[in-house]
C-alpha positions as CSV (number, residue, x, y, z in Angstrom):
1,M,-8.9,89.7,-45.5
2,R,-10.9,89.3,-42.6
3,R,-13.5,92.2,-43.0
4,L,-13.7,91.1,-47.1
5,A,-14.5,87.3,-45.8
6,L,-17.4,89.0,-43.5
7,I,-19.4,90.9,-46.1
8,L,-18.7,88.1,-48.5
9,L,-20.3,85.7,-46.5
10,F,-23.0,88.4,-45.6
11,I,-23.5,88.6,-49.7
12,L,-23.4,84.7,-50.2
13,T,-26.3,84.3,-47.5
14,Y,-28.5,86.5,-48.8
15,T,-28.3,86.5,-52.4
16,N,-30.2,82.9,-52.1
17,V,-33.4,84.2,-50.6
18,H,-36.6,82.7,-52.4
19,A,-39.1,85.8,-53.7
20,E,-41.9,84.0,-51.7
21,E,-40.5,85.0,-48.4
22,Q,-41.6,87.5,-46.2
23,R,-39.2,90.4,-46.3
24,E,-38.2,92.3,-42.9
25,E,-36.1,95.2,-43.6
26,F,-34.5,97.4,-41.0
27,L,-36.0,100.9,-41.7
28,H,-32.8,102.8,-41.9
29,P,-30.1,101.9,-44.1
30,L,-27.3,102.2,-42.1
31,L,-28.0,99.4,-39.9
32,Y,-26.9,97.2,-42.5
33,Q,-23.5,98.8,-42.4
34,R,-20.2,97.0,-42.0
35,L,-20.3,98.4,-38.1
36,E,-16.4,98.4,-36.3
37,D,-16.5,97.9,-32.6
38,M,-14.4,101.1,-31.0
39,Y,-12.8,99.3,-27.6
40,D,-12.1,95.8,-29.6
41,G,-11.8,96.3,-33.7
42,T,-14.6,93.6,-34.1
43,D,-17.0,93.8,-37.0
44,Y,-20.3,93.5,-36.9
45,I,-23.0,93.1,-39.7
46,F,-26.5,93.2,-38.8
47,T,-29.7,92.0,-40.9
48,P,-33.4,91.6,-39.6
49,K,-32.5,87.5,-39.4
50,T,-28.6,87.3,-38.4
51,K,-26.2,89.0,-36.7
52,F,-22.6,88.4,-38.2
53,F,-19.3,89.3,-36.4
54,A,-15.8,88.4,-36.2
55,T,-14.2,86.0,-33.0
56,P,-10.8,86.1,-31.8
57,L,-10.1,82.4,-33.2
58,A,-11.3,80.3,-35.6
59,T,-13.6,77.0,-34.8
60,A,-15.3,74.2,-36.2
61,E,-17.9,76.4,-37.5
62,S,-16.7,79.3,-38.7
63,E,-12.5,78.7,-40.2
64,L,-12.3,82.3,-40.8
65,G,-13.1,83.6,-37.3
66,I,-16.6,84.7,-38.4
67,A,-19.7,83.8,-36.4
68,E,-23.3,83.7,-37.7
69,V,-26.0,84.0,-35.2
70,E,-29.7,83.3,-36.0
71,C,-32.1,86.2,-35.0
72,K,-35.3,87.7,-34.8
73,L,-36.8,91.1,-35.2
74,L,-38.9,92.3,-32.5
75,E,-38.3,96.0,-32.7
76,N,-37.6,98.0,-35.8
77,K,-38.0,102.3,-35.5
78,E,-36.2,104.3,-37.7
79,T,-33.3,104.7,-35.4
80,F,-33.6,101.8,-33.0
81,V,-33.8,98.0,-33.9
82,K,-34.6,95.2,-31.1
83,L,-33.3,91.5,-32.1
84,L,-33.7,88.3,-30.4
85,C,-30.6,86.6,-31.3
86,N,-29.2,83.4,-30.0
87,D,-25.9,84.5,-29.4
88,C,-22.6,83.1,-28.4
89,T,-21.6,83.2,-24.6
90,N,-18.1,81.9,-25.3
91,M,-15.4,83.1,-26.8
92,T,-15.3,80.2,-29.5
93,C,-19.0,80.3,-30.1
94,E,-19.2,76.8,-28.7
95,K,-22.2,77.4,-26.7
96,H,-25.3,79.8,-27.4
97,E,-27.9,81.3,-24.9
98,E,-31.1,83.6,-26.5
99,R,-30.1,87.4,-26.0
100,I,-31.6,90.7,-26.8
101,N,-29.4,93.0,-28.8
102,T,-30.5,96.9,-29.1
103,I,-29.1,99.1,-32.1
104,E,-29.5,102.7,-31.7
105,V,-28.0,104.9,-34.7
106,L,-26.4,107.9,-32.8
107,D,-26.1,111.4,-35.0
108,Y,-23.3,111.8,-37.2
109,D,-20.0,113.2,-36.0
110,T,-18.4,115.7,-38.3
111,K,-15.1,115.2,-36.3
112,T,-14.6,111.9,-37.2
113,D,-16.8,112.0,-40.7
114,G,-18.9,108.8,-39.2
115,Y,-21.8,107.7,-37.8
116,Y,-21.5,106.0,-34.4
117,F,-24.4,103.1,-32.9
118,K,-24.9,102.2,-29.6
119,H,-25.2,98.2,-29.6
120,R,-26.3,96.7,-25.5
121,I,-27.1,92.9,-25.0
122,Y,-29.3,91.9,-22.3
123,D,-30.5,88.7,-20.9
124,K,-33.0,87.4,-23.0
125,N,-35.8,88.6,-20.5
126,D,-35.0,92.0,-21.4
127,E,-33.6,92.9,-17.5
128,Q,-30.1,93.3,-17.4
129,M,-27.9,94.6,-19.7
130,I,-24.6,92.1,-20.6
131,R,-22.9,94.8,-22.5
132,E,-22.7,97.7,-24.1
133,N,-20.2,98.8,-27.0
134,L,-20.1,101.7,-29.6
135,L,-19.9,100.5,-33.2
136,W,-18.5,103.2,-35.7
137,C,-18.6,103.1,-39.9
138,D,-16.8,105.6,-41.7
139,T,-19.2,105.6,-44.9
140,I,-22.8,105.9,-46.0
141,V,-23.1,103.0,-48.6
142,A,-25.0,100.8,-46.7
143,I,-25.4,96.6,-47.7
144,K,-28.5,95.7,-47.8
145,P,-29.6,92.1,-48.7
146,Y,-30.1,91.1,-52.3
147,Q,-33.4,92.0,-53.4
148,T,-36.0,89.7,-55.2
149,D,-39.0,91.8,-55.9
């Protein structure tokens, strides 16, 4: 249920985009996937301007337990992106702080029939790593923002 709500929130957010906006897109379509944290099962969806993720608790901002934070695309390569995000600093997302998020696309894994991604979070100066986690997706059908070209 939480996954479906996360995907629906993502789709609703990006179907109302104005055509005159300058579009930034990830170079690798897999970066638009719903990615699952291998350690704690948290779901993530990244876009060049937003990071959605499941939170353990529902809050006033997010009745479904899904947090949405604004991001800015800093680096965009085929298998690596760097985002500056206004990340949550506590479990309920009541406090925010700018942090660097990097996502690296790793090789396809034939044993699990899926893709792995290395997600790292650094302080806003990109000097100290705060967290590293391994994300996974089991499909090659990417969820991309609605195009109005």
